[in-house]
N, C-alpha and C positions, 0 to 999 in steps of 0.2 A: 591540422587535426580536425576530425569530425566531432559532432556533438552526440555520438551514438549513446554515450552513457546517460545523458540527461533525457534523450528521446526514449531510451529503453525504460528508464525509471518512470517517466510520465505514462508510457504505454502500460507499464506494470500497474500503476494506479488505476488506469481506466479498466484494465482487465480484472483487477481486484473488485472494482465496483460491479462489473458485469458477471462476476462469479455467482454460482448458485447458492453460496453461503451469504451473499449480501443482497443481490438484486431482488429476490422475492420478498425480502424483509423491509425494503425501502418504505412502502406505505405504512407499515406498522411503526417504523422508526419515526417517520414524519409525524404521524398522529400522536405518538408518545411524547416527543419532545415539544410539540406545539400545544398539546392538550386539546386538539381539534378532532372531532369525530369525522369519519368518512362522509357521513350525511351532511355535516356542516360544511365540509369542503365543497360540496355540490350546491348547497342552498344558502350558505351564510353570506355575510358582508365580504365581498371580494377584496376590497381594499384593505380591510382589517386583517383578513386571513393571509393576504400576500405579505403584509408587514410582519405579522407574527411568524410566518413561515421563514421569511428571509432572516430575521433576527435570530431565531432559535436554531435554524439550520447552520448559520454562520458560527454560532457559539459551539454547536456540536462538532463542526469541522475544526474549529480552533482547538478543541479538546483532543481529538485523535491526532491532529497534526503535531501538537506539542509533544505527545508521547513518541511519535515516529521520529521526529527531528532529534529529540534527546537520545533516542536509541542510535541514530545515525552518528551523532557526535561521539557518544561513548564507545561505539564499535570501532570508530577510527582511532581513538586513543589506544584501545586495546591492541588494534592492529599494529600501531607504531611501536608498542612495547615488545611485540613479538617479531619485529622486522628482521631480526637475525635468523628467524626460521621461515623467511618469506616463501621459499620454494615449497617447503612441506605444507604450509598453510594454504598456499595457492592450489596445490594439487588436490589436497583433501577437500578444500572448499569447492573446487570445480566438480569433483565427483559428487559431493553432496547436492549441489545445485542441479546437476543432471538427473540425479535420483528424484529430486523434488519435481523436476519437469516431467519425468515419466509417471510420477504419482498423479500430478494434476491432469495429465492426459488419460489416466485410467489404465495405463500399462502395468503399473505396480500398485499393490494394495498395502498401505502402511497404517496399521490400526492406531498407532500412537499419534498420528496426525489427524485422525478422524474425530477425536473428542473435542467438543466445543469448550474453549477455555475462557470465554468471556465472563466477566463479572455481571451477574444479573441483579439489577436493582428492583426490589419489590414495589417501590414507589418512587417516582422522580421528584427531586426537590423542585420547588417552584421557580419559574422564571428563567431568565437567561443563564444564571449561575447553574441552575439544574441541568440545562442542556449542555453546558460546558462539562459538568461532572459526568453526564452520560457519555459524552464524547471521549473523555479520559478513560472511562471503563471499557469502552469499545476498543480503544487503542491499546490498552494494557493487556487485554486477552485476545490473542489472535484466533480468528475462526479457522476451520480446517482449510478453506480455500485461500484466504488472504495470507496465511502463515508462510507457505512455501515461497510465494512471490516476495513478500516483505523480507523474509529471512534471507533470500538470495541477494537482494539488494543490500542488505546489511553486511553480508559476507563480502560483497564487492567493495563497500565502503571500508570495511575493516582491513581488507588486503591493501587498499590504497594508503592507509595509515595517516590520513589527513582529516583533522576535525572540520576544516572548512569545506572540504569535498564531501564529507559525510553529511554536513548540514545542508549543502546544496542538493545533494542527491535525494535525501529524504524529504526536503522541501518540495522538490519537483514531483516525487512520488505522491506526496500528500495532495498536491494540486491536481494530479491525475485522478485521484479518488474524490476530491472535494468538488471540482467543477461540475461533473455529471450529477453528483448528489444534490447540490444546491439547485441546479437546473431542473432536475426531476422533481424536487420538492416544490418548486414554484409552478410546475406543470403537472401536478400530481393527478389531476383528472384525466389528462391526455395519456399519462403513463398507465393508469389503471385500465384504460380502454384498449391500449395496444400491448399490454404485458404478455398476453397469450401468444402474440406474434413473435415477440422477442424470445420467448422460451424455446421456440422451434430451432433457434440458432445456438442454443446453449452448448451443445456438443462442439460446434465449430469454435466457440469462444474458449472452451477449455483446451482444445488442441492448440489454438494460437497461444494461450497462456503457457502451455507446456513447452512449445517450441521456443518462446522467448526465454524461458529459464534455461533450456538446453543450450541456447546460443550464449548466454552468460557463462555457463559452465565451460563451454569450449574455449571461450575467450580466456578464462583463468587457466585452463589446462595447457593452452598453447602460449602462455605467458604474453598475452596481448593486452594486458590491463592498461598499458599506456594509451591505447586507443580510447579508453573510457575517460581519460584524464584531461580532456579538452577544456580549454578556457578556465581551468581551475587556477586561481591567482596564487594559490599556495605552492610556490615553486619547489618546496621541499618534497612534494608528492612525487614529481617526475624524477627528482634527484634520488629519492629513496629507491624508486623502481630501477633506475639505471645503475645504481651502485650496490644493490643488495648482495650479500654473500652468495656465491655459487657453491 
C-alpha cells in the first residue's frame, strides 16, 4: 500500500498555507500573536524576538491543530455511523470535492464559499495562552481558500469511518500548514523581502490545489478509498471498506 493519503493531506496543508487567503496575512498574524511590530523585527533584540516568535507561533499552531484534529476524529465517527450508506456518501462526497477543486482553480464561482468565516478578536489576550486562543479561532472559522481543502480531507476521513485514521490524517494536514508557518515566522524578514516574488506563482499554486482536490474526488468516485488507508493500524477501516453493503 502507498502512503498517498498522508502525502495528499500534508500537501493539502502546505497548499492551504500558500493560498491567497493565508499567505499574504502571515506577517500580520506573526506581528499580532507576538506583539512585535515590523520595525522591531528588523531592529530589535534578535535572540528575544526569535524566542518570542517560536513560542507564540507554536502556541498558535497548537490552537488550530487542535480544532482540525478534533474535526477529523468527529468526522470519522459520523462516517462510521453512516457506513450502511457508504456508496451514496462516497459518490456525493466525490462530487463535492471535485466541485471544490474547480472552485479553487477559479473554474466555478461559489459565493457561499467566498465569505470569511473566521472569528475576529478585537484584542489578543496576553502571552502564550492568547496565541493559543487566536489559533483556536483561526481553526474554528475556515477562510475561503482553506475551507475546500480542509473540507475535502474531512470528507475522506469521514468516508473511512475510523477515528484513528481521521486523527492521523488531520494531524498530517496540520503539520503541512504548521511547518511552513513556523519556518516563515522565524524568517519573517526574508519572507517580507521575497513575498512579491512568491505572489507571481499564486495562480499556479491555486491550480495545483484544485488538481489535488479533484484527485481526491476521483478516488472517492472510483471507490479507491482503500488506497488512502495505508499504514492505518485501525484494521476495522479496511474491513469496513471491503464489506460495506453494495
